[in-house]
C-alpha positions in Angstrom: -12.2 41.4 -22.8 -13.5 40.8 -26.5 -11.3 42.4 -29.2 -12.9 45.4 -30.7 -11.2 45.2 -34.2 -13.6 44.3 -37.1 -12.8 41.2 -39.2 -10.3 40.1 -36.6 -8.3 37.2 -38.2 -7.6 35.0 -35.1 -9.9 32.9 -33.2 -9.5 32.8 -29.5 -11.7 30.3 -27.7 -14.3 30.8 -30.3 -14.0 34.6 -30.0 -12.5 36.6 -33.0 -9.2 38.3 -32.1 -6.8 40.7 -33.7 -2.9 39.6 -33.8 -2.0 42.0 -31.0 -4.9 40.7 -28.5 -3.9 37.2 -29.5 -0.3 37.6 -28.6 -1.1 39.5 -25.5 -3.4 36.6 -24.4 -0.8 33.9 -24.9 2.2 36.1 -23.3 -0.1 36.8 -20.3 -1.1 33.1 -19.8 2.6 32.1 -19.6 3.8 35.2 -17.5 1.0 34.4 -15.0 2.5 30.8 -14.5 6.1 32.6 -14.2 4.7 34.8 -11.5 3.1 32.0 -9.6 6.4 30.0 -9.9 8.4 32.7 -8.5 6.1 33.2 -5.6 6.0 29.5 -4.8 9.7 28.9 -5.0 11.0 32.2 -3.3 12.9 31.2 -0.2 13.6 34.8 1.1 12.2 38.3 1.1 15.2 39.6 -0.9 15.2 39.6 -4.8 17.0 36.4 -5.8 18.2 35.4 -9.2 15.6 33.4 -11.2 17.5 30.5 -12.6 15.3 28.1 -14.8 16.2 25.1 -17.1 13.6 24.6 -19.8 13.6 21.6 -22.2 13.7 22.1 -25.8 12.4 19.7 -28.3 12.4 21.9 -31.3 8.7 21.5 -31.6 6.0 24.4 -31.6 5.4 24.3 -27.9 9.0 24.3 -26.6 9.9 26.9 -29.3 7.1 29.2 -28.0 8.3 28.7 -24.6 11.7 29.8 -25.7 10.4 32.9 -27.3 8.4 33.9 -24.2 11.5 33.3 -21.9 13.5 35.5 -24.1 10.8 38.2 -24.0 10.7 38.0 -20.1 14.6 38.0 -19.8 14.8 41.1 -21.9 12.1 42.9 -20.1 13.9 42.2 -16.7 17.2 43.2 -18.0 15.7 46.7 -18.8 14.2 47.2 -15.5 16.3 48.7 -12.7 16.0 46.7 -9.5 14.5 43.7 -11.1 15.8 40.4 -9.9 17.9 38.8 -12.5 16.1 36.4 -14.9 18.4 33.7 -16.2 16.8 30.9 -18.1 19.0 28.0 -19.6 17.3 26.0 -22.5 18.6 22.7 -22.9 18.1 20.4 -25.9 18.8 16.5 -25.4 20.1 15.2 -28.6 18.8 11.7 -28.8 20.8 10.7 -32.0 22.8 7.8 -30.6 24.5 7.1 -33.9 26.7 10.1 -33.5 29.5 10.4 -30.8 28.4 12.8 -27.8 31.1 15.2 -28.6 30.3 15.6 -32.5 30.1 19.3 -33.2 28.5 19.0 -36.6 25.5 17.3 -35.4 22.1 18.6 -36.9 21.0 19.4 -33.3 23.9 21.6 -32.7 23.4 23.4 -36.1 19.9 24.0 -35.3 20.6 25.1 -31.9 22.9 27.7 -33.5 19.9 29.2 -35.1 17.9 29.3 -31.9 20.9 31.3 -30.2 20.7 33.9 -33.0 16.9 34.4 -32.7 16.9 34.4 -29.0 20.1 36.5 -27.7 18.7 36.9 -24.1 18.8 33.4 -23.0 21.5 30.6 -22.9 21.3 27.5 -24.8 22.9 24.1 -24.4 22.8 20.7 -26.1 23.3 17.6 -23.9 23.8 14.1 -25.6 21.2 11.5 -24.4 24.2 9.1 -23.5 25.0 11.5 -20.6 21.9 10.2 -18.9 23.8 6.9 -17.7 25.7 9.3 -15.2 22.6 10.5 -13.5 21.8 9.3 -10.0 18.0 9.6 -10.3 17.7 6.3 -12.0 18.5 2.9 -10.3 20.4 1.4 -13.1 20.7 -2.0 -11.5 16.9 -2.3 -12.0 17.5 -2.0 -16.0 19.1 -4.5 -18.2 21.8 -2.0 -19.4 25.1 -3.7 -20.8 28.3 -3.0 -19.3 30.5 -3.2 -22.3 31.0 -0.5 -25.0 30.5 3.3 -25.0 27.6 5.0 -23.3 25.8 5.4 -26.7 26.4 1.9 -27.8 25.1 0.7 -24.4 21.9 2.8 -24.8 21.4 1.5 -28.3 21.4 -2.0 -27.1 19.2 -1.2 -24.3 16.5 0.3 -26.8 17.0 -2.5 -29.1 16.0 -4.9 -26.3 12.7 -3.2 -25.5 9.9 -5.1 -26.8 7.8 -2.6 -28.8 7.8 1.1 -30.2 5.6 2.1 -27.0 8.5 0.8 -24.8 11.1 2.6 -26.6 9.2 6.1 -26.8 8.3 5.7 -23.0 11.7 5.0 -21.9 13.2 7.8 -24.1 10.8 10.2 -22.5 11.6 9.2 -19.1 15.4 9.4 -19.9 15.1 12.9 -21.3 13.2 14.0 -18.2 15.8 12.7 -15.8 18.6 14.3 -17.7 17.0 17.6 -17.7 16.0 17.3 -14.1 19.8 16.5 -13.6 21.0 19.5 -15.2 18.5 21.8 -13.4 19.7 20.2 -10.1 23.5 20.3 -11.0 23.3 23.9 -11.8 21.4 25.0 -8.5 18.3 26.2 -10.6 15.1 27.3 -9.1 12.9 24.9 -11.4 12.6 22.9 -14.3 10.3 24.0 -17.0 8.7 22.0 -19.7 6.8 23.5 -22.8 3.8 21.2 -22.7 0.5 22.8 -24.1 -2.9 21.9 -22.7 -3.2 19.4 -25.3 0.1 17.8 -24.7 -0.8 17.3 -20.9 -4.1 15.9 -21.8 -2.3 13.5 -24.1 0.2 12.7 -21.5 -2.6 11.9 -19.0 -4.3 9.2 -21.2 -1.1 7.8 -22.5 0.2 7.4 -18.9 -3.0 5.7 -17.9 -2.8 3.4 -21.1 0.8 2.6 -20.2 -0.3 1.3 -16.8 1.0 4.4 -14.9 -2.2 6.0 -14.0 -1.2 6.4 -10.5 1.6 8.8 -11.5 -0.7 11.3 -13.4 -1.1 13.9 -10.5 2.8 13.7 -10.5 3.4 14.0 -14.1 1.2 16.8 -15.3 0.7 19.0 -12.3 2.9 22.1 -11.3 4.8 22.0 -7.9 7.3 20.1 -6.0 8.4 16.7 -7.3 10.2 14.1 -5.1 13.4 13.1 -6.4 15.4 10.3 -5.1 19.1 9.7 -5.6 20.6 6.0 -5.6 24.1 5.2 -4.8 26.1 3.1 -7.3 26.5 -0.5 -6.4 29.6 -1.4 -4.6 32.4 -3.3 -6.3 32.7 -5.4 -3.4 31.7 -9.0 -4.4 30.0 -9.6 -1.2 27.7 -6.8 -1.9 26.2 -8.5 -5.0 22.5 -8.9 -4.8 22.2 -6.2 -2.2 19.7 -3.4 -3.3 21.4 0.1 -3.7 19.9 2.1 -0.9 18.5 5.7 -1.6 21.2 8.5 -0.9 18.5 11.3 -0.4 15.1 12.4 -1.2 14.6 16.1 -2.2 11.8 18.2 -3.5 12.5 19.9 -6.6 10.0 22.2 -8.4 8.5 21.2 -12.0 6.4 23.8 -13.9 4.4 23.8 -17.3 4.2 27.7 -18.1 2.1 26.8 -21.3 -0.4 24.6 -19.4 -3.3 26.8 -20.2 -2.6 27.3 -23.9 -4.0 24.8 -26.6 -1.7 23.3 -29.3 -3.8 25.2 -31.9 -3.1 28.6 -30.2 0.6 27.7 -29.9 0.9 27.1 -33.7 -1.0 30.4 -34.3 1.2 32.2 -32.1 4.3 30.9 -34.0 2.6 31.9 -37.2 2.8 35.5 -36.1 6.5 35.7 -36.1 7.7 34.0 -39.4 11.4 34.2 -38.5 10.5 32.2 -35.3 8.2 29.8 -37.2 11.1 28.9 -39.4 13.0 27.4 -36.6 10.4 24.5 -36.4 11.0 21.7 -38.8 7.9 21.4 -41.1 7.3 17.7 -39.9 6.9 19.1 -36.3 4.5 22.0 -37.1 1.9 20.1 -38.8 -1.2 18.7 -37.2 -0.9 14.7 -37.6 -3.3 13.1 -40.1 -5.6 10.3 -39.0 -3.9 6.8 -38.9 -5.5 3.7 -40.4 -3.0 1.3 -38.7 -1.3 1.8 -35.4 1.1 -0.9 -35.8 4.3 1.4 -36.2 3.0 4.1 -33.7 3.6 4.3 -30.1 0.6 4.9 -27.6 1.7 8.4 -27.1 1.6 9.0 -30.7 -1.8 7.6 -31.2 -3.2 9.6 -28.2 -1.6 12.8 -29.5 -3.3 12.4 -32.9 -6.7 11.7 -31.1 -6.4 15.1 -29.1 -5.0 17.1 -32.1 -8.2 15.9 -34.1 -10.7 16.8 -31.4 -9.0 20.0 -30.1 -10.7 22.2 -32.6 -14.5 21.4 -32.5 -14.1 20.1 -28.7 -11.4 22.2 -27.1 -13.5 22.1 -23.8 -12.9 18.3 -23.6 -9.1 18.7 -23.8 -9.2 21.4 -21.2 -11.5 19.3 -19.0 -9.0 16.4 -18.9 -6.3 18.6 -17.7 -8.2 20.3 -15.1 -9.7 17.1 -13.9 -6.4 15.4 -13.7 -5.1 18.6 -11.8 -7.7 18.1 -9.1 -6.3 14.5 -8.1 -4.2 14.3 -4.9 -0.6 13.4 -5.0 -0.6 10.4 -2.7 2.6 9.7 -0.9 3.9 6.2 -0.2 7.5 5.2 1.2 8.7 3.6 -1.9 9.5 5.2 -5.4 9.8 3.5 -8.7 13.4 3.5 -9.6 13.0 4.4 -13.4 10.0 6.8 -13.6 10.5 8.1 -10.0 6.8 8.2 -9.0 5.7 6.8 -5.7 5.0 3.2 -5.9 1.2 2.1 -5.8 2.2 -1.5 -4.8 -1.4 -2.6 -4.1 -2.7 -1.1 -7.3 0.1 -2.6 -9.4 -0.7 -5.8 -8.1 -4.4 -5.5 -8.8 -3.7 -4.4 -12.5 -1.3 -7.1 -13.2 -3.6 -9.8 -11.6 -6.7 -8.6 -13.8 -4.4 -8.8 -16.9 -2.9 -12.1 -15.9 0.7 -10.7 -15.7 3.5 -12.2 -13.9 5.2 -9.6 -11.9 8.2 -11.8 -10.6 11.8 -11.1 -11.8 12.9 -12.9 -14.9 16.6 -13.7 -15.7 16.3 -11.0 -18.5 15.0 -8.2 -16.3 16.3 -8.7 -12.9 15.4 -6.3 -10.1 12.1 -5.4 -11.8 10.6 -5.4 -8.2 11.9 -1.9 -7.9 9.8 -0.7 -10.8 6.1 0.3 -11.0 3.8 -1.7 -13.2 4.0 0.8 -16.1 8.0 0.7 -16.3 7.9 -3.2 -15.8 5.8 -3.3 -18.9 8.1 -1.0 -20.8 11.2 -2.7 -19.8 10.1 -6.4 -20.0 7.0 -6.3 -22.2 
């Protein structure tokens, strides 16, 4: 329904809106996704605690997700007979220059402010070095050094990658795996990401550009995601060179509650609450400007700048990208990439590599790359 207030200051899909109607619109879109999530993940007719893990990057979208989770938790706590709503918001600290147990890290200080603003939800900070303990990545397929601390080993790995795009791509996958590990370890109902419509459209095109187009339906759609666990390679010398078998495959729900909200609407929503807006670093709250040279920017950054530029006048294009990608089928194959976790499109990978003249065979620098999809091979080996 159109807002009836004259001279409404907000614009909502080309329709003037007052602040109250605008906030209700954004909240209702997210709550609608929570309702669908509860319905699709419920395993019994009895009320069950809804334990969710949500990622927090300190950006506008994940901050808005934290705010809506806090509102929802407060609402359910005030209602008698309502099933418990227990979200855990996790930030992955990617600063490898500091030890994992540092208590004075900037991320820890900022997270303390989030705890003050959102008292109805729990927060936790996990250092990126913890990713080396997860079993959803086959570490034998990656050139990870054996010597040094976990942070030093990761630093060496990122330094060995061939480009800014490779580092950004690997970092995103590591953060995703680590959040998934936390969600499964805590026996949570689902993993939530704060991607807006604009962020999902950007992810769609960047995944295609990175040679991982086959993964798009798995990467941006709500629903069950196949998770493979890999056993560590045996210390027995006779087992050297043998592939690590998969321990198990399970289905775990991954959802994007803000998938129907544009980035501009997210930023405007933050502006309605100055105390919340102050949590977001100014560098993350600004719309990226146009770039003349892309030399020092990853593919993800370039695509994100493009969508931020077209969202205003052409919001329908951004929405159409996500809706069209959402109609693609999730094809199942018996094998999965041991880095990104997506089912392997072996025929498609070979065709793509053949057209580009790439050699897919393993090299001494990157052994066992046959376990990876084409996009991950390019990220790891160039």
